[in-house]
C-alpha positions as CSV (number, residue, x, y, z in Angstrom):
1,M,246.2,107.5,39.6
2,S,244.6,103.8,38.0
3,G,247.4,102.7,35.4
4,I,244.4,102.4,33.4
5,I,243.4,105.6,33.7
6,K,246.7,106.8,32.8
7,Y,247.1,104.9,30.8
8,F,244.3,106.1,28.5
9,R,244.8,110.4,29.7
10,E,248.5,109.2,27.6
11,F,246.5,107.3,24.9
12,I,243.9,110.6,24.7
13,E,247.0,113.4,24.8
14,E,248.9,111.7,22.0
15,R,245.4,111.3,20.1
16,S,244.1,114.9,20.1
17,E,248.5,115.8,18.9
18,E,247.7,113.4,15.3
19,M,244.4,115.2,15.2
20,C,245.8,118.6,16.0
21,V,248.1,117.8,13.1
22,A,246.5,116.3,10.7
23,L,244.5,119.2,10.8
24,G,247.4,121.4,9.9
25,K,248.0,119.4,6.5
26,N,245.0,118.8,5.8
27,N,242.1,121.4,7.0
28,K,242.3,124.6,5.2
29,E,239.8,126.1,6.6
30,Y,242.2,125.5,9.7
31,K,245.1,127.0,8.6
32,E,243.8,130.5,7.6
33,L,242.7,130.3,11.2
34,C,246.2,129.4,13.1
35,I,247.3,132.1,10.4
36,K,244.6,134.6,11.0
37,S,245.2,134.6,14.4
38,S,249.0,134.5,14.6
39,D,248.6,137.6,12.5
40,L,246.3,139.5,14.6
41,Q,248.5,138.0,18.1
42,R,251.5,139.9,16.2
43,K,249.5,142.5,16.2
44,I,248.2,142.9,19.7
45,I,251.2,142.0,21.0
46,D,253.0,144.9,18.9
47,A,249.5,147.2,20.7
48,L,250.5,146.1,24.2
49,G,254.0,146.8,23.9
50,D,256.4,145.3,25.9
51,E,255.5,146.1,29.9
52,R,251.5,144.8,29.1
53,S,252.4,141.3,26.4
54,S,252.7,139.8,29.5
55,M,249.0,139.9,30.3
56,F,247.9,138.9,27.3
57,F,250.4,135.5,27.0
58,E,249.1,134.7,31.1
59,Y,244.9,135.0,29.3
60,E,246.4,133.3,26.0
61,D,247.7,130.9,28.6
62,A,244.7,131.1,30.4
63,V,242.4,130.2,27.0
64,N,244.8,127.9,25.8
65,A,244.1,125.4,29.3
66,Q,240.9,125.1,28.8
67,A,240.9,124.5,25.4
68,G,242.6,121.6,26.8
69,I,239.9,120.4,29.0
70,I,237.1,120.4,26.9
71,K,239.6,119.5,24.3
72,E,240.0,115.6,26.1
73,E,235.8,115.8,27.8
74,L,234.9,116.1,23.8
75,Y,237.2,113.4,23.1
76,K,236.6,110.4,26.2
77,A,232.7,111.1,25.9
78,G,233.3,110.8,21.5
79,F,235.2,107.4,23.5
80,I,232.1,106.3,25.3
81,D,229.6,107.3,22.2
82,G,231.6,104.6,20.7
83,I,231.6,102.0,23.0
84,K,227.7,102.4,23.2
85,V,227.1,102.8,19.3
86,A,228.8,99.5,19.7
87,K,227.0,97.9,21.6
88,L,224.2,98.8,20.0
89,I,225.2,97.3,16.7
90,D,226.2,93.8,18.8
91,K,222.6,93.4,19.7
92,I,220.4,93.8,16.0
């Protein structure tokens, strides 16, 4: 992997983490959804019991991995779109 690609991947990862932290602090709806999802997760794990809860954690890991890919791709698309908009503005 070239240096620039590695740099941008690290940049996207760090920036995404910053955004998540900011959402947790500043967005009421996000906070409420975090609380709700934690409560539901606890209830599901309790209902499944110890033997089957590992399957739930595997599912959760897969969903989180998907979300991470989506988050990275959306950020890249937004970044590229921002560059395109900046170029258009320069032409005006």
